[in-house]
C-alpha positions in Angstrom: 74.2 276.1 -20.6 73.3 277.1 -24.1 71.1 275.3 -26.4 68.1 273.1 -24.5 67.7 269.6 -25.3 64.6 268.3 -27.1 61.9 267.1 -24.5 58.6 266.0 -26.2 58.4 262.2 -25.3 59.4 259.5 -23.1 62.1 258.6 -25.6 63.3 261.9 -25.0 63.4 261.9 -21.4 65.3 258.3 -21.9 67.8 260.2 -24.2 68.6 262.9 -21.5 69.0 260.6 -18.8 71.7 258.7 -21.0 74.1 261.0 -19.4 74.2 260.3 -15.4 72.7 262.9 -13.3 75.9 263.1 -11.3 77.6 264.3 -14.4 74.9 266.9 -14.9 75.3 268.4 -11.3 78.6 270.5 -12.1 78.4 271.9 -8.6 77.8 270.5 -4.9 76.7 273.8 -3.4 74.1 276.5 -4.4 77.0 279.2 -3.7 79.5 277.4 -5.8 76.8 277.4 -9.1 76.0 281.0 -8.2 79.9 281.8 -8.6 80.3 279.7 -11.6 77.4 281.9 -13.1 78.7 285.0 -12.2 82.2 284.1 -13.9 80.6 283.0 -17.1 77.7 285.7 -17.3 79.0 288.4 -14.8 77.6 291.4 -16.7 74.4 290.1 -17.8 71.4 291.0 -15.7 70.5 288.8 -13.0 67.5 290.1 -10.8 65.3 293.1 -11.1 62.8 294.5 -8.8 60.3 297.4 -9.3 58.3 298.5 -6.2 55.5 299.8 -8.3 54.0 298.0 -11.3 54.1 300.6 -13.8 55.7 299.9 -17.2 58.0 302.9 -16.7 58.5 302.9 -12.9 61.7 302.9 -11.3 63.2 299.3 -11.1 66.8 298.1 -9.7 68.6 295.5 -11.8 71.7 293.5 -10.1 74.2 291.9 -12.7 75.3 288.3 -11.9 78.5 289.8 -10.6 77.0 292.3 -8.4 74.5 289.6 -7.1 77.4 287.4 -6.3 79.3 290.0 -4.2 76.0 290.9 -2.5 75.4 287.2 -1.7 79.1 286.9 -0.3 78.7 289.9 1.9 75.2 288.9 3.2 76.5 285.2 4.1 79.7 287.0 5.8 77.2 289.2 7.8 74.9 286.1 8.8 78.2 284.1 10.0 79.2 287.4 11.9 75.9 287.3 13.7 76.6 283.8 15.1 75.3 281.7 12.3 77.1 278.5 11.7 76.2 275.8 8.9 73.2 274.3 11.2 72.0 277.7 12.6 68.8 279.1 10.8 68.4 282.4 9.1 64.9 283.0 8.4 63.3 285.8 6.2 59.8 287.0 6.5 59.7 289.4 3.5 57.8 290.2 0.3 59.5 290.0 -3.1 62.8 292.4 -3.4 66.4 292.1 -4.4 67.2 291.7 -0.7 64.7 288.7 -0.5 66.5 286.9 -3.1 70.0 287.8 -1.5 69.0 286.7 1.8 68.0 283.4 0.5 71.2 282.4 -1.2 73.1 284.0 1.7 71.3 282.1 4.5 71.6 278.8 2.6 75.4 279.4 2.1 76.1 280.3 5.7 73.3 278.3 7.4 70.0 277.0 6.7 67.6 279.7 5.3 63.8 279.6 6.3 61.4 281.6 4.2 58.2 282.4 6.0 55.2 283.5 4.7 54.3 287.2 5.6 50.6 286.9 5.1 50.8 284.4 8.4 49.6 285.9 11.7 52.3 286.8 14.2 51.4 283.6 16.5 51.9 281.2 13.3 55.2 283.0 12.3 56.6 282.9 16.0 55.6 278.9 16.0 57.6 278.5 12.9 60.6 280.5 14.2 60.6 278.5 17.5 60.3 275.0 15.7 63.2 276.0 13.6 65.3 277.8 16.3 65.8 280.6 14.0 69.0 282.6 15.4 68.4 285.5 12.6 65.4 287.1 11.1 65.5 289.2 7.9 62.4 291.4 7.8 61.0 294.8 6.6 61.6 298.0 8.4 58.4 299.7 9.0 57.0 300.8 5.8 53.6 302.2 4.5 50.8 300.1 3.5 52.4 297.1 5.1 52.4 295.3 8.8 55.2 292.9 8.1 57.7 295.0 10.5 55.4 294.8 12.9 54.4 290.9 12.5 58.2 290.2 12.5 59.1 292.0 15.8 55.9 290.6 17.5 57.0 286.9 16.2 60.3 287.3 17.1 59.6 288.5 20.8 57.2 285.4 21.1 59.6 283.1 19.7 62.5 283.8 22.4 65.2 282.4 20.0 65.8 285.0 17.4 69.1 287.0 18.2 69.1 289.7 15.7 66.4 290.8 13.6 67.8 292.3 10.3 65.7 295.2 8.6 65.1 296.0 4.7 64.1 299.7 4.2 62.0 299.6 0.9 62.2 303.3 0.8 65.5 303.3 -1.2 63.5 302.2 -4.3 61.5 305.0 -4.5 62.3 308.5 -6.0 61.5 311.9 -4.7 59.0 313.3 -4.0 57.4 310.1 -2.5 60.5 308.9 -1.1 60.7 312.3 1.0 57.4 311.5 2.4 58.2 308.2 3.6 59.7 309.1 7.2 56.4 310.9 7.8 54.3 308.3 7.0 55.9 305.1 8.6 53.5 303.2 10.7 54.8 303.0 14.4 57.0 300.1 15.2 57.2 298.6 18.7 60.4 296.9 18.4 61.2 293.7 20.1 62.9 294.2 23.1 66.3 292.5 24.0 66.8 291.7 20.5 69.7 293.3 18.4 68.2 295.4 15.3 70.4 296.2 12.5 70.0 297.5 8.7 70.7 294.9 6.1 72.2 297.2 3.2 74.5 299.2 5.6 75.5 295.9 7.4 76.4 294.0 4.0 78.4 297.3 2.8 80.8 296.5 5.8 81.7 293.0 4.8 84.2 291.6 2.4 83.1 290.5 -1.2 85.1 287.0 -0.6 83.7 284.5 1.6 85.5 284.6 5.3 84.5 281.0 5.9 85.0 277.4 4.2 81.7 275.9 2.7 80.9 272.7 3.6 81.2 271.0 0.1 78.4 268.1 0.6 75.4 268.4 -1.4 73.3 266.3 1.1 74.0 269.4 3.6 70.4 270.6 4.8 70.5 274.5 3.3 66.7 275.2 3.6 63.6 275.0 5.6 60.2 275.7 3.9 57.4 275.3 5.8 54.5 274.0 3.7 51.5 276.1 2.5 49.6 273.2 1.3 45.5 272.9 1.5 45.0 269.7 3.7 46.5 270.8 7.2 48.8 272.8 9.4 52.0 273.9 8.0 55.0 271.1 8.3 58.7 272.1 8.2 60.3 270.5 5.3 64.1 270.0 5.0 65.9 270.7 1.9 69.4 269.7 1.0 71.7 271.4 -1.3 71.2 268.8 -4.3 67.8 269.2 -4.2 67.8 273.1 -4.7 70.5 272.6 -7.4 68.2 270.0 -9.1 65.4 272.9 -9.6 67.9 275.1 -11.4 69.9 272.1 -13.2 66.4 270.5 -14.9 64.7 273.6 -16.4 68.2 274.6 -18.1 68.2 270.9 -19.8 64.8 271.2 -21.7 63.1 274.8 -21.3 65.5 277.8 -20.5 69.1 279.1 -21.3 70.8 282.2 -20.4 68.9 284.3 -22.9 65.7 283.7 -21.0 63.9 286.2 -19.1 61.7 285.0 -16.1 58.8 287.3 -14.8 58.0 286.1 -11.3 55.0 287.4 -9.5 55.2 284.6 -7.3 56.3 284.7 -3.7 60.0 284.0 -2.7 58.7 282.2 0.3 57.0 279.5 -1.8 59.1 276.8 -3.5 57.8 277.7 -7.1 59.0 281.2 -7.0 62.4 280.4 -4.9 63.4 277.1 -6.7 61.6 276.5 -9.9 62.2 280.3 -11.1 65.0 281.6 -8.9 67.2 278.7 -8.7 66.7 277.9 -12.7 67.8 281.4 -12.9 71.0 281.0 -10.5 72.0 277.8 -12.2 71.5 278.8 -15.7 72.3 282.7 -15.9 68.7 283.8 -16.6 67.4 287.2 -15.6 64.4 286.9 -13.2 62.0 290.0 -12.9 59.7 290.6 -9.7 57.1 293.0 -10.1 56.2 295.0 -6.7 56.6 293.4 -3.6 53.7 291.4 -3.5 54.0 290.2 -7.0 50.5 289.2 -8.4 48.7 290.6 -5.4 50.6 294.1 -5.7 48.6 297.4 -6.6 48.4 297.3 -10.8 50.0 294.2 -11.7 47.0 292.6 -13.2 46.3 295.7 -15.1 50.0 296.4 -16.1 51.1 292.9 -16.7 51.2 292.4 -20.5 53.2 296.2 -20.5 55.7 294.5 -18.2 56.1 291.6 -20.2 57.0 294.0 -23.3 59.3 296.3 -20.8 61.3 293.4 -19.9 61.1 291.1 -23.1 59.8 288.2 -20.9 60.2 284.9 -22.4 59.1 282.9 -19.7 56.1 283.4 -17.4 54.9 281.5 -14.3 51.4 281.5 -13.3 48.6 279.9 -11.5 44.7 279.4 -12.2 43.4 282.2 -10.4 46.2 284.6 -12.0 45.5 283.3 -15.3 42.0 283.9 -15.0 42.5 287.8 -13.7 44.7 288.1 -16.6 42.1 287.0 -19.2 39.7 289.4 -17.9 42.1 292.4 -19.1 43.1 293.4 -22.5 46.3 292.4 -23.9 47.5 296.0 -24.5 51.2 295.4 -25.4 53.4 293.5 -27.7 53.9 290.1 -25.8 55.8 288.7 -28.7 58.9 287.8 -26.7 56.7 285.1 -24.5 57.6 281.7 -25.5 56.0 279.7 -22.3 53.5 280.1 -19.4 54.2 277.5 -16.7 51.0 276.9 -15.0 51.0 275.0 -11.5 49.5 274.6 -7.9 45.9 273.6 -9.0 44.3 272.2 -12.4 43.6 274.6 -15.3 39.9 274.6 -16.3 39.7 273.6 -20.1 38.2 277.1 -20.9 40.6 279.0 -19.5 43.4 277.2 -20.9 42.1 277.6 -24.4 41.2 281.2 -23.9 44.4 282.1 -22.6 46.3 280.4 -25.6 44.2 281.7 -28.2 44.5 285.4 -26.7 48.1 285.4 -26.1 49.5 283.0 -28.7 51.7 281.5 -25.9 52.2 277.7 -24.8 51.0 276.8 -21.4 52.8 274.0 -19.9 50.7 272.6 -16.9 53.0 270.9 -14.6 53.3 269.4 -10.9 55.5 270.1 -7.9 55.6 270.2 -4.2 57.5 271.4 -1.3 58.6 267.9 -0.2 60.0 267.2 -3.6 61.9 270.5 -3.3 59.4 271.3 -5.9 59.5 270.2 -9.6 58.5 266.6 -10.5 56.5 266.7 -13.8 55.7 269.2 -17.0 53.6 269.0 -19.9 56.5 268.5 -22.5 57.7 272.0 -24.5 58.4 269.8 -27.8 55.4 267.2 -27.5 51.7 266.8 -26.9 50.2 269.1 -24.1 47.3 267.2 -22.8 44.7 269.7 -20.9 44.4 268.8 -17.3 47.6 266.4 -17.3 50.5 267.7 -15.3 52.7 266.0 -18.2 55.5 263.6 -18.1 57.8 263.1 -15.1 60.8 265.3 -15.8 64.3 263.7 -16.6 65.8 262.1 -13.6 62.4 261.7 -11.8 60.8 258.4 -11.3 57.1 258.4 -10.6 54.8 255.5 -9.6 51.3 255.3 -8.8 51.1 253.0 -5.7 48.8 251.5 -3.4 50.6 251.5 0.3 49.8 250.4 3.8 50.1 253.0 6.5 53.4 252.2 7.2 54.7 252.8 3.5 54.8 249.2 2.4 53.9 248.7 -1.3 50.9 246.5 -1.8 50.3 247.4 -5.3 51.7 249.1 -8.0 49.0 250.3 -10.3 48.8 249.8 -13.9 47.6 252.3 -16.9 44.8 254.4 -15.8 44.4 252.5 -12.4 44.1 255.5 -9.6 46.8 255.2 -6.7 48.9 257.3 -4.6 51.4 259.3 -6.9 55.1 258.6 -5.3 58.2 260.2 -6.3 61.8 259.4 -6.2 64.5 262.1 -7.6 67.3 264.2 -6.6 65.0 266.9 -5.1 62.7 264.5 -2.7 63.7 265.7 0.7 64.7 263.7 3.7 61.7 264.5 5.9 60.2 266.7 8.0 62.0 268.4 11.1 59.2 267.1 13.3 60.3 263.3 13.1 56.7 262.0 14.0 55.6 263.4 10.8 57.8 260.9 8.7 56.1 257.9 9.8 54.9 256.2 6.5 56.0 259.2 4.6 58.2 257.1 2.2 57.2 254.0 0.0 58.9 250.8 -0.1 62.6 250.1 0.6 63.8 252.5 -2.4 61.9 255.3 -0.4 59.2 256.9 -2.9 57.9 260.0 -1.6 54.2 259.3 -0.8 52.8 262.8 -2.0 49.2 262.1 -0.7 47.9 263.1 -4.3 45.9 260.7 -6.2 46.8 260.1 -9.7 46.8 257.8 -12.6 49.2 257.2 -15.8 47.8 257.3 -19.2 49.1 254.9 -21.9 51.3 257.8 -23.3 53.0 257.8 -19.8 51.4 261.4 -18.8 50.5 262.0 -15.2 46.8 263.1 -14.1 46.0 264.1 -10.6 42.8 262.9 -9.6 42.7 264.4 -6.1 44.2 264.5 -2.9 44.2 261.1 -0.7 43.6 263.1 2.6 40.8 264.8 0.7 38.5 261.7 0.2 35.1 262.1 1.4 34.3 258.9 3.1 30.6 258.4 3.1 29.5 255.3 5.1 32.8 253.6 4.2 32.6 254.7 0.9 35.5 256.8 -0.8 34.0 259.8 -2.8 36.7 261.9 -5.0 36.0 265.6 -4.6 37.5 265.9 -8.1 34.5 264.3 -9.4 31.9 266.9 -8.0 34.5 269.9 -8.5 35.0 269.1 -12.3 31.1 268.6 -12.7 30.4 272.1 -10.9 33.4 273.8 -12.8 31.4 273.0 -16.2 29.0 275.3 -15.3 29.7 278.6 -17.2 28.9 280.7 -14.2 31.4 278.9 -12.0 34.9 280.1 -11.5 36.2 277.7 -8.9 35.0 274.9 -6.5 35.9 273.5 -3.6 34.4 270.0 -3.0 34.8 268.6 1.0 33.3 266.1 3.3 31.1 267.7 5.9 30.2 265.8 9.2 27.0 263.6 9.2 25.5 261.9 11.9 24.5 259.0 10.0 27.1 258.4 7.4 30.1 260.0 9.1 30.6 262.5 6.1 28.6 263.5 3.2 29.6 265.9 0.2 29.2 269.4 0.0 30.6 272.0 -2.4 31.7 275.8 -2.1 31.7 277.8 -5.2 33.3 281.1 -6.5 31.3 282.8 -9.6 32.9 284.1 -12.7 32.8 287.7 -12.8 29.2 289.2 -13.7 27.8 285.6 -13.6 24.5 285.3 -11.7 23.4 281.9 -10.7 21.3 280.6 -7.6 22.6 277.6 -5.2 19.6 275.8 -6.0 20.3 275.9 -9.7 23.9 274.4 -9.1 22.8 271.7 -7.2 20.4 270.5 -9.8 23.3 271.2 -12.3 25.5 268.7 -10.1 22.7 266.1 -9.6 22.6 266.3 -13.5 26.3 266.1 -14.2 27.8 263.9 -11.2 27.4 260.5 -12.1 27.7 258.9 -8.8 24.5 259.3 -6.7 26.5 259.2 -3.3 28.7 262.0 -4.7 25.7 264.6 -5.2 26.4 267.2 -2.8 24.1 267.6 0.3 24.9 271.2 0.8 26.1 274.1 -1.8 27.0 277.5 -1.0 28.2 280.4 -3.1 30.9 282.5 -1.8 32.3 286.0 -3.0 35.5 284.4 -2.8 37.0 280.8 -1.8 39.7 281.2 0.6 43.2 280.5 -1.3 46.6 280.1 -0.3 49.3 282.5 -1.5 49.9 280.8 -4.6 46.1 280.4 -5.7 45.4 276.9 -4.3 41.9 276.7 -2.6 42.5 276.3 1.2 40.5 273.5 2.1 40.7 273.5 5.7 39.0 276.9 5.9 36.1 275.3 4.1 36.2 272.1 6.5 36.1 275.0 9.3 33.0 276.3 7.8 31.3 273.3 7.4 31.9 271.8 10.8 30.7 275.1 12.4 27.5 275.1 10.2 26.7 271.6 10.8 27.1 271.4 14.6 25.4 275.0 14.7 22.2 273.5 13.2 22.3 270.3 15.2 22.5 272.0 18.5 19.9 274.7 17.3 17.3 271.8 16.4 17.7 270.4 20.0 17.0 273.9 21.3 20.3 275.0 22.2 22.0 278.1 21.4 25.8 278.2 21.0 28.8 280.0 19.5 31.0 277.5 17.7 34.7 278.2 16.3 36.7 275.6 14.8 40.5 275.2 15.1 43.3 272.7 14.3 45.1 271.1 16.9 48.2 269.2 15.8 47.2 265.6 17.3 43.3 265.8 16.9 42.7 267.9 13.8 40.0 270.1 13.3 38.3 270.6 16.7 34.9 272.5 17.4 35.0 275.0 20.3 31.6 275.2 21.7 30.4 278.1 23.9 26.8 277.9 25.0 24.8 281.1 25.1 22.3 280.0 27.6 21.9 277.2 30.2 23.1 274.4 28.2 25.1 272.2 30.1 27.9 270.0 28.9 26.2 266.8 29.1 23.3 268.4 26.9 25.5 269.5 24.3 27.7 266.2 24.4 24.1 264.2 23.7 23.9 266.2 20.2 27.5 266.4 19.3 28.6 262.7 20.1 26.6 261.6 17.1 29.7 263.0 14.9 33.0 262.0 14.5 34.5 265.0 15.0 36.0 266.0 18.3 34.6 269.0 20.2 35.3 271.0 23.7 33.6 273.5 25.7 34.6 276.9 26.1 33.5 279.4 28.5 
């Protein structure tokens, strides 16, 4: 706590590491760290939430003492509902103070399992079933959201949830709007046979001291986070107490202290919001502010963002490239002099946007890198050193990163040198022990030391800065030749009309895959697909990497934290290519593409005419991707 340590070079990293990490980790559990913070900073603000985005709208702030009491009551509540240390408390929640409380209390009483409320009920049910969740915390029926409906529907399908704990957001509103909420609530068909209780009322009945003894081991699994990445179906990652604490301890060494105010418009079901921001606040006594339930997606958040910075005297903001781009399309209409840093992650930040943001705000952007499987943080452009645009910086203290070549089993065949591209592999106290599905852990760790194979391609430069060059699973393999999609994406992103690019391999009967690109234009831009293809041919050096198809979309599909969601692009490409191939053969068919856990993306084909399976197979057998008939 207190004054942070200098972190600008690899030498600074080594100096920080001269004290053992065991000595840095003062507490073995998240609850013990929360207790220590409440004892030291009890009257300081801990978490604030405002349901509407205005600079003067009503907000609720809990002090660290109050937050500790509420987390204790919630943990006692979950234990009273039959949750043991190996049982799961899931939450399907937008941001609110109750969401933060549920996260800490769930990890204290058992295993907390945050779930993205933007998922469909079937996906939510699958996660609940996979984790065998006993309790689900979700919204009571509320206006302009279907989270409650999804929660009850998913709980009914999952078959394991015993209690639904409801949060009514009405309490955050003032009259006359609060008077109207009971008249405006959407109808809710509650899951039958599942007990349903009010979260706040049930917490009120619980004592403010723990009624049970915590398991003191920092290796205890305390959280399940499903991945929301860009290359496949969600997987459930197991997080240990020490990994959660690591994400709180490290920012406090070199970025934050108890005076810091963190604006968090990122969701609490994602590790960046839950750990890199919230756990940093828990460990260091910072003040975390959540604007609206939907964060950046909330009504008026972008328009009011700079005024919110002024209102709360924010010192540290977190963003992603899509959000930073949107903010630069609004005037900076407030005093933002309190801002010291903006942390940007999830995807590379275009150079033009980086420069424009810093020139407009005067705020240092720190690009960084993290992932769910490492319980989040891995590297960052150092706050006291050179910030290299496009790099994800230096590995955090107590994080060892190697760039490796491995075989499928995880045996290391080569450790890469300077500027040599390989797979980024990580070792730190946050690296998880594996997925709940043990089959997904085969070949996941490299060498006898067990470095986490991230699936990201990258390199180290001569100064020790890490550069991500692509996803290993994103490689476009054209006739056995590997093409890095980043080469295509970077070239197209240089065009002034282009905001975002997603390059993938589309099926090809001859080469297996050929490159194609999907583009989202900058606001007000006007350019044709032919012009962008010509630009790509001029600026992509490798002829084999020239896109064979380019499509302009109104908006590229993105995850909740702003990453381009490539599975949707692949589905679109497969459907387009297969439809065209069948049409050329005189077969009219409807094609839908879905993801199968064992086969990957599968084309489901429903012929509209008399074509039989053999005729369709004669065409589609030329492609590597699987397909099946649909009636």
